[in-house]
N, C-alpha and C positions, 0 to 999 in steps of 0.2 A: 486686327488692331487688339492690343492688350486691353483687357478689362480692368478698370481701376477700382479701388476702393476708396471713395472720396468721403472725407469728413468736413463739413461745412459749418462753421461757427457763425453764429449770429447773436445779436442781443434783443433786437426789437423785431425783426421780420418773424412772423408766425404762420404756420400753415393755414392758408385761407384767411389770413389777418389783413390788417389795415395796409402793410406794406408787404409785397409778395415776391419780390426779386428772388431772394434766396430760395424759397420754396418752389417757385417755377423753375429755376435752374436745375434744382434736385430733381424735379419731374421730367425734366428733358434728358438730364443725364442717365436717369433710370431707363428711359425709353431706348437709349442708346446701348443698354446693356450692363451699365456700370452699378456697383453697389454704392448706396449713398446713405450717409447719417447726417442728420441736421441737429444742431445744438441751438437752442433758443430759450429765452426767458418764459417761464410760465405767467409771469404778470404782465399785462399790456399797459404801457404807459398812456395809450390813447383812451381806452375805455375804463381804465383802472380796475380791470378784473382779474382775479387770481384763479388759475385753472387747477392748482394742486390743492389737495386736503391739507388741514393744518399739521399733520404729522408727516407729509412727504416732503423730503429734501429734493428729490428728483423723481422723475417718472420716464420710463422708457416705453414707447408703444410703437406700432407700425401704422402708418397712415398712408394709404395708396401705394404700398409697397416701399415706402421711404421709413427708415428707422429714425424716429424723432425723440430727442432726449430734451425733456422739459425741466428747466433748472429753476429752482426756488431761489429768488433773489430778493434783495431789500427793496420795498416799495418806496416810490417817489411820485412827486409832482413837481412840475417846474424845474427850475435849474439850480437848486441849493445844494447843500451838502449831501442830501440823502440821493441826489443823483450820482455823485461821485461814489457813494457807498454802494449804489446799485451796480456802477461799473465794476468795482473791486469784487463784489459778491458773484457777479457773472463769471469773472475770470477764475476765481476760486473754485466755483461749482464745476466749471468746464473741466479743470484740472483733475478735480476730485473723481468725477464720473469717467473720465477718460481711462484712470487707472483701473476701473473695474470692468471695462470692456476686454473681451477675450481676444477680438481680431485685431489686426494692426492696419492703419491706414496706409495708402501709397502717397496720398497727397492730402495736406490739410489747409483749407481756406479760412483767412480770418480777415476781419474788416479794419478800417481806420476808426469807425464809429462804433462802439467806443474803442479807444486804442488799448485798453485792457484786454478786450476780447482778442485783438489782433495779437497781442503779446501771448495770450494763452494758447492760441493757434500755433504760434512759432514754437512754444516750449513744447506742446503736444506733439509737433512734427518731430522736433529734435530727440524727444524720448523714445519715439518709434522709428527712427531713422527714415522719416518720410520726407517728401518735399513740401516747401511751405509756399503758399501763394498769398500775397498781401493784397487785399482789394481795397482800392481808394474809392470810397463812396463820397466823403467829403475830406478836404485837406485839413486835418487836425495837427496841431492847434491853431493854425493861422486863422481857421474859419471862426473860432472862438473869439479871436482878437477882432476880426472883421465885424462881427455882429455885436461887439461891445461887451461881450460878457467876460473877457479876460484881457489884463494888460500884459505886454511884452515884457514888463518888468516884474511880472509876479513870478515867485518860485515855481508854480505849477505850470506855468508856460515853459520854462527852462526844462522841467522834468519831462514834459509831454514831447517837447522838440527833441530831446536827447532820444527818448523812445521811438519817436517816429523815424528818425535817421536810423538807428539800429535796426527797425524792423525792415526798412528799404534794403538795407545791406543784407540782412539775413534772408530775404525772400529769394527763391530761385526765379520767380517770375512775378510780375505786379499787373493786377487787373484794374483799369481804371474807368470809372463810369462817365468821366469828364475827359474831352478830347485834348486838352492842352496842360497836362501836368507833367509832361517829360522834362521841361526846363527846370521845374521845381525840384523834381527828383535828382537830377544833375546837381543842382545846387545844394542839394542835402548830402552829397557825397556818394551817391549810388550811380548805377549805369542805367541811363534812360532807354537803352536798347531792350531791357527787361520789361518794358511797358507795352501792354496791348490794351487798345481802347475796346472795352466791352460795355457799351452803353446800356442804359435802362431801355427796356423794349415793351412789347405788348403781346399778349396771348390772344390771338384772334379767335380762338375757341371760346373765350369769354363773351364775344360778341356774335355768337353763332345766330342770335335772333335778330341781328341787324338786317333790316330789309330795304334799306335806302332811305334817304331823306328827301322830303318834298320841298325844302327850302323854306318852310314856315309860311303856310298859306293862311293860317289863322291869325287872330289878334286876341291878347297881346303876344308880341315876341318875347321869349323868354331868354333872358341872359343869365348863365349860370356859372358859378365858381365852386369847385370842389376841391377841398385841400386843407392845408394848415393855416393856422392864424400865429405863425411863429415870428421869431424877431427879424427875419429876412423876407417875410411875406409882406405884400403891400394891400391887403383887403380894404383898408381905410379909403384907398383911392377909388374903388368900385363904389363904396358908399358915397363918396363925394360926387363922383360922376352922376349917380342917381339923383342927388339932389340938384345938380345943375339941370338935369332934364326935367325933374318935376317943376323947378322955378320957370322953365321955358314952356311949360303948359303941356309937355309930352306925357301922354297918359296910356300909351299903347305899347310900353315896354315894361316888362316885369322882371325883377331881380330875385334870383334865388341863390342863396349863399349857404354852402354846406360845409361843416367841419368844426374844428375846435382848436384852442390853443390860448396861449397867454393874452393875446391882443384882441380876443373875440369881444370881451365885454367892452372895450373901448369902441369897437364897431357898433355894437348893439346901442350902447349909450348915444353915440352921435347920430345914428338912425332915428332914435326915439326923440332926441332933441330937435331934430330937423322935421319931425312929424312925416316921415317918409312912408307914403301910402303903398308904394309898389315894391317894398324890399322885405323878403322874407328869409329869417335864419333858420337853419335846420341843424340837428345833431349830426355828428359824423355817422357815416354808413359803412357796413362791411365792404371790402374790396369787391367781393363777388356782386354786390348790388350796384356798383357803379355803372356798368354798361346800360342796365335797365333805366336807372335814374336819368342817365344822360339822354335818353331817348326822349325825355321831356323837355329838352332845351332846344333853342334855335341858334344861339351864340354862346360860346364858351370863352372864359376869360382866364388868363394866367398873369399874375401880377406879383412882381418882387421889387424890392427896394433897389435904389442906385447904390450898390454896394461892390466894394473890391472882392467880395466873396465869390462873385461870379466870373472872375478873371481867367479861371482855369476852363471855363465853359459850363453850359447848362446841363443839368442832368435831372430835369424835372420829370418825375414819373408821371405826373398828370398829362403832360403834353402829349404822350403817345396814346393814353387812353381818350384823350380829346380827339386827336386825328382819327382813331379808330371809329368813333362815333359819327364820323362823316359830317360833323358840323363846322362852320368857319370858326376861327379862334382869334382872339385879340390877345396879343402878348405885350404886356407892359413891362419893360425892363431893359437892361443893357448888358450885353455879353459878346465874346468874340465869335459865337455862333448863335444862330438865329433860325431854328427850325421852321417857324411859321413863314418867314421871308423866303427861305430855301424852297419850301414847299409850294409857296403861292397860296397858302391855305387860309388866309385872313389878313389881318392888318398887325404890323408892329409899331408901337408908340414908345416914346421916351418915358422912363419910369417916373412914378410920383407926380403925375400930371393929370388930374381929374378932367380938365377941359379937353385934353387930347383924347382920353378915353371916351368921354361923352361924344365927341365928334365922330370917333371911330364907330361907335354904336350907331349914331345916326346915318353914317355912310352905309352900313349894313342894312339898316332899316329901309333906306331908300332904293336898295336893290331889288331886282325881281327875284321871286323865289327860286327860279332856275339859276340864276347867278350865284345865290348863296349855296344852292346845293353843289354847284361846279366847284366853288371854293373847298367845300367840305370834301368832295371826292379826290381833290388834289392831295389833301392832308392823308387820307386812306392810301393812296397810291404812293405817297412818299414813305410811309412806314413799312412797306412791304419787306424791305431789307432789314427792318427792326423786330421783326416777329420772333418770339422766343425760340421757335424751332431753328430759326436761322441763326441767332445769336448763340445758341447753345453749341453749335459747331465751332464757333470761334472760342468759346470757353473750354470745350472739350480739348481743342488743339493746345491752348494755353496750358491746361493742366498736364497733358501728355509731355509737352516741352519742359515743364518744371520737374517732372519725374526723370526725364532724360538727363537735365542739367545736374539733378542730385546724383545720379548714378555716375556720371562723368566725372563729378568732383570726387566722388568715392574712390573711383578707380586711378585718378591721377596722383 
């Protein structure tokens, strides 16, 4: 098999950072003998930390065999104009650094979020005669409309939609984290046969310390949420379910809510106003610490709004980490795919219904520890096919196909 030189562009995934998909694929491709370069922002929008010195525009270093290009971009918080400036600066820096590198890629991967980074990847591929793979992480710009951040009548929407369509057409292959995007890509004027589903997965090596779960033999049982407080997340329903349980006199359930985002203040305020005694909010934790922290839970919760944003399917990173911990999971949401129901690893409930969540928690509380442990084990069994070492084979094949398609087009 030909060894590839892969350039993988990202804006927000950092080595050993809060979001690890890009870096973990880079690691797996490296293990398979390929050369890998990862482009990413030096500024983390989750922790608001800048890794570069004040005079550095970029830095290139090797981390665990991967060439990592850290890009200085404009800092931002929230979803204002500075976020747009950050997107533009990421694209500009990526193009700037790519011109300084002396080797040439065989294939360049770029994401839909932000679209500017995907465009930069397509330009770098074009300038080097390389294949381009477009990675659909979220479907922009329609996702921005679904979460209320953008109107379909806004000029920015039309510009983003034009760019999205052009990138689908330019791509030799399309990698999608969601299982039901092919029709959208066809409606966008591109070939749905170019699409391969490469979902988010889990690196079982990160859970090496997992020694099984006793099902929760102590008291209180710990219900845990780890993730964002973004516009599409529904953490407030967890808070309201906690209030229902407290009002019912349930005092052997404790809630630990970990993460950050624009809706966190609202959740904290409501918990304080309700004087919830069994709810604890914590700051975000590094991705590497998630397995250990989840070992302190008995029930894990994923909650999203009732939103059309999920019509292409779920691609929640946390779900696979949850399953890997061997704990039962409550999923509150509506989507065409439901990993919890498919695995039998917990309970699925309608979105935005605190009473339903409280009821699901009480059902798990009423079970014997062995029953909860059995549910958790079903989740672990379910994700065997979603281990990064398995998914990397799918990604490797996709990248090879993209290179072959590029070569065939060149020869025709």
